[in-house]
C-alpha positions as CSV (number, residue, x, y, z in Angstrom):
1,M,12.6,6.2,45.4
2,K,10.3,6.8,42.4
3,Y,12.6,9.6,41.2
4,S,15.6,7.2,41.3
5,L,13.6,4.6,39.3
6,Y,12.7,7.3,36.7
7,W,16.3,8.4,36.2
8,M,17.4,4.8,36.0
9,T,14.9,4.0,33.3
10,S,15.9,7.2,31.4
11,L,19.5,6.3,31.7
12,L,18.8,2.8,30.4
13,C,16.9,4.2,27.4
14,L,19.8,6.5,26.6
15,I,22.3,3.7,26.8
16,L,20.3,1.4,24.5
17,N,18.8,4.2,22.3
18,A,15.9,1.9,21.7
19,C,13.0,3.2,23.8
20,V,10.0,4.2,21.7
21,S,7.5,6.7,23.3
22,H,3.8,6.1,23.3
23,Q,3.2,9.2,21.1
24,E,5.4,7.7,18.4
25,L,3.2,4.7,18.2
26,V,-0.1,6.5,17.9
27,N,-1.7,7.4,14.6
28,F,-4.0,10.4,13.9
29,N,-2.9,12.3,17.0
30,Q,-1.6,15.5,15.3
31,G,-3.5,18.5,14.1
32,P,-7.1,19.7,14.7
33,P,-9.6,17.2,16.1
34,F,-11.7,15.2,13.7
35,P,-15.0,16.9,12.7
36,A,-18.0,16.0,14.7
37,Q,-20.1,15.6,11.5
38,P,-19.3,13.3,8.6
39,D,-16.7,14.8,6.3
40,S,-17.1,14.8,2.5
41,I,-14.6,12.5,0.8
42,G,-14.8,14.5,-2.4
43,V,-14.2,13.3,-5.9
44,L,-11.6,10.5,-6.0
45,P,-8.9,10.8,-8.7
46,L,-9.5,8.7,-11.8
47,L,-7.0,5.8,-12.3
48,R,-5.2,6.1,-15.6
49,I,-4.1,3.1,-17.6
50,Q,-0.3,2.7,-17.6
51,P,2.2,0.4,-19.4
52,D,2.3,-3.1,-17.9
53,D,-1.3,-2.8,-16.6
54,A,-3.4,-5.9,-17.1
55,L,-6.9,-5.2,-18.3
56,Y,-10.1,-7.3,-18.5
57,I,-12.0,-6.4,-21.6
58,S,-15.1,-8.2,-22.8
59,I,-17.1,-7.3,-25.9
60,H,-20.9,-7.8,-26.2
61,A,-23.6,-6.9,-28.7
62,L,-27.2,-7.4,-27.4
63,E,-28.7,-7.7,-30.9
64,Q,-25.9,-9.8,-32.3
65,P,-24.5,-11.9,-29.4
66,E,-23.2,-14.6,-31.7
67,T,-21.1,-12.2,-33.7
68,T,-18.9,-11.0,-30.8
69,Q,-16.9,-14.2,-30.3
70,P,-14.1,-13.2,-32.7
71,F,-13.6,-9.9,-30.8
72,N,-12.9,-11.6,-27.4
73,L,-9.9,-13.4,-26.1
74,T,-10.3,-17.1,-25.5
75,S,-10.4,-18.1,-21.8
76,L,-7.4,-20.0,-20.6
77,A,-7.9,-23.5,-19.3
78,T,-6.6,-24.3,-15.8
79,G,-5.4,-27.5,-14.2
80,D,-5.5,-30.6,-16.4
81,G,-8.3,-29.2,-18.6
82,R,-10.8,-31.9,-17.6
83,S,-12.5,-30.0,-14.8
84,G,-13.8,-27.3,-17.1
85,A,-12.3,-24.6,-15.0
86,S,-10.9,-21.5,-16.9
87,V,-9.8,-18.0,-16.3
88,Q,-10.4,-15.0,-18.4
89,A,-7.4,-14.0,-20.5
90,N,-6.4,-10.4,-19.9
91,Y,-4.8,-7.8,-22.1
92,L,-1.4,-6.5,-21.1
93,V,-0.6,-2.9,-22.0
94,D,2.8,-2.8,-23.7
95,Y,5.6,-0.4,-23.0
96,A,4.3,2.0,-25.6
97,G,0.8,2.0,-24.1
98,Y,-1.0,-0.2,-26.7
99,V,-3.0,-3.4,-26.4
100,E,-3.4,-5.8,-29.3
101,M,-7.1,-6.8,-29.7
102,P,-8.6,-9.4,-32.1
103,V,-10.0,-8.0,-35.4
104,I,-9.6,-4.3,-34.6
105,G,-5.8,-4.5,-34.0
106,T,-3.7,-2.2,-31.8
107,V,-5.4,0.4,-29.6
108,R,-3.6,3.0,-27.6
109,L,-5.0,3.1,-24.0
110,A,-2.2,4.4,-21.9
111,G,-3.1,7.7,-20.1
112,L,-6.9,7.0,-20.4
113,S,-9.3,6.3,-17.6
114,I,-11.4,3.2,-17.8
115,P,-14.5,5.1,-19.1
116,E,-12.4,6.8,-21.7
117,A,-10.7,3.6,-22.8
118,R,-14.1,1.9,-23.0
119,D,-15.4,4.6,-25.4
120,T,-12.3,4.4,-27.5
121,I,-12.7,0.6,-28.0
122,K,-16.4,1.0,-28.6
123,N,-15.8,3.5,-31.5
124,R,-13.3,1.1,-33.0
125,L,-16.0,-1.6,-32.9
126,L,-18.7,0.4,-34.6
127,P,-17.8,-0.6,-38.2
128,Y,-18.2,-4.3,-37.2
129,L,-20.9,-4.4,-34.5
130,K,-24.2,-2.7,-34.1
131,A,-24.5,-1.0,-30.6
132,P,-21.5,-2.8,-29.1
133,V,-21.2,-3.0,-25.3
134,V,-17.7,-3.0,-23.7
135,H,-17.1,-4.3,-20.2
136,M,-13.7,-3.2,-18.9
137,R,-11.8,-3.0,-15.6
138,F,-8.3,-3.3,-14.2
139,A,-7.5,-7.0,-13.9
140,Q,-4.9,-6.4,-11.1
141,F,-3.7,-3.8,-8.7
142,K,-0.1,-4.2,-7.8
143,F,1.9,-2.4,-5.2
144,T,5.0,-3.0,-3.1
145,I,5.5,-2.1,0.6
146,L,9.0,-2.2,2.2
147,G,10.7,-1.2,5.4
148,E,9.3,-1.2,8.9
149,V,6.2,-3.4,8.4
150,K,5.7,-7.0,9.6
151,N,5.6,-8.5,6.2
152,P,7.2,-6.4,3.4
153,T,6.2,-7.8,0.0
154,T,4.6,-7.1,-3.3
155,F,0.8,-7.5,-3.5
156,T,-1.2,-8.2,-6.6
157,L,-5.0,-7.8,-6.1
158,S,-8.1,-7.7,-8.1
159,E,-9.2,-4.4,-6.5
160,E,-9.4,-1.1,-8.2
161,R,-9.0,1.1,-5.2
162,I,-6.6,0.7,-2.3
163,T,-5.7,3.2,0.5
164,L,-2.4,3.5,2.2
165,L,-3.9,2.3,5.4
166,E,-5.2,-0.8,3.8
167,A,-1.8,-1.5,2.3
168,I,-0.2,-1.2,5.7
169,G,-2.8,-3.5,7.1
170,M,-2.2,-6.1,4.4
171,A,1.5,-6.0,5.3
172,G,0.8,-6.9,8.9
173,D,0.8,-3.3,10.3
174,L,3.8,-1.2,11.2
175,T,6.6,-2.3,13.6
176,N,7.3,-0.3,16.7
177,Y,10.2,1.3,15.0
178,A,8.3,2.6,12.0
179,N,8.5,6.4,11.4
180,R,4.9,7.2,11.0
181,T,5.5,10.9,10.2
182,N,7.6,10.4,7.0
183,I,6.2,7.5,4.9
184,L,7.6,7.6,1.3
185,V,5.3,6.7,-1.7
186,I,7.1,6.4,-5.0
187,R,4.7,6.7,-8.0
188,E,5.3,6.4,-11.7
189,E,2.7,7.8,-14.1
190,N,2.8,9.0,-17.7
191,G,6.6,8.5,-17.9
192,L,7.2,10.6,-14.7
193,R,8.3,9.4,-11.3
194,S,7.1,11.4,-8.2
195,F,7.9,11.1,-4.6
196,G,5.3,11.8,-1.9
197,R,5.7,12.0,1.9
198,V,2.8,11.0,4.1
199,N,2.4,11.6,7.9
200,I,-0.2,9.1,9.2
201,Q,0.0,10.7,12.6
202,A,-1.6,13.8,11.1
203,R,-5.4,13.8,11.1
204,D,-5.5,15.4,7.7
205,V,-3.8,12.4,6.1
206,F,-7.0,11.4,4.4
207,R,-6.6,14.5,2.2
208,S,-3.2,13.6,1.0
209,P,-2.9,12.9,-2.8
210,Y,-1.0,9.8,-1.8
211,F,-3.6,8.4,0.6
212,Y,-5.3,6.5,-2.3
213,L,-2.7,4.4,-4.0
214,R,-2.2,4.0,-7.7
215,P,-1.1,0.7,-9.4
216,N,2.6,0.0,-9.2
217,D,3.1,2.3,-6.2
218,V,6.1,1.5,-3.9
219,I,5.7,2.4,-0.2
220,Y,8.8,2.7,2.0
221,I,8.4,2.9,5.8
222,E,11.7,4.2,7.2
223,P,12.9,3.3,10.7
224,T,13.1,5.7,13.6
225,K,16.4,6.6,15.2
226,D,15.4,4.3,18.1
227,K,15.9,1.3,15.7
228,I,19.7,1.8,16.0
229,G,19.7,0.3,19.5
230,A,17.4,-2.5,18.5
231,V,19.7,-3.7,15.8
232,S,23.0,-3.3,17.7
233,D,24.2,-6.8,18.3
234,Q,26.4,-5.8,21.2
235,F,23.6,-4.1,23.1
236,T,21.1,-6.8,22.3
237,K,23.3,-9.5,23.7
238,A,23.9,-7.4,26.8
239,L,20.3,-6.5,27.4
240,P,19.5,-9.3,29.9
241,W,22.5,-8.4,31.9
242,I,21.6,-4.7,31.9
243,G,18.1,-5.5,32.9
244,A,19.3,-7.7,35.8
245,S,21.8,-5.0,36.9
246,A,19.0,-2.3,36.8
247,A,16.8,-4.5,39.0
248,A,19.5,-5.2,41.4
249,L,20.4,-1.5,41.6
250,N,16.8,-0.6,42.2
251,L,16.6,-3.2,45.0
252,I,19.7,-1.6,46.7
253,I,18.1,1.9,46.5
254,I,14.9,0.5,48.1
255,I,16.9,-1.0,50.9
256,L,19.0,2.1,51.5
257,N,15.9,4.3,51.5
258,S,14.2,2.0,54.1
259,T,17.2,2.0,56.4
260,R,17.4,5.8,56.5
261,R,13.9,6.1,57.8
């Protein structure tokens, strides 16, 4: 009887083409086992400033604090202006990689890391300020995730470091029909577009150059072939009838087997 039930289930899966195996839903199940001891993360790649990035830049001078006001953007008032609330105005890197700053003018920052850009601005301030201090960071981290996730959308965060796993978690996790072995990451840097493939079922995924996302990355989770049956309207409508027929057939097999004994 159990063999009849097995073959019936297999036949039903073939008809619907929509059965997903347990192994297809498990992450980190391919490759050598995880090491017993902590594994070194290594040096994380520096994020480089790109056109359309938003930057928070604040200028200070410990010996001349009152002289730095002309070098900073004025904060933007929020609401009706009576609550006193404000947000820091950010600099937007233009398409050519420049930002326009008060007093010192245009500064090219595209392609630089945050420490490099900080030093560049500091050198431009030296003719005006004694020992200037520059506070600088990315004001937003934007990425888009599409395909087989619960909530495909574009995220804009204040973080500077996001992993692929965190991005999937923010999107509500993968659906049961997500192809975990061939996730596409589209990346644009320095005028070049690259395409990376990531297998999150592989235990060495943490070493992938696409595991840590970059600003403006686009992640696409493609469906498995099993999704074909799930989106077939005809089979979906017939599913309750097929299930009832399978149950009835199984009951008949049980009765026949019991009468033969």
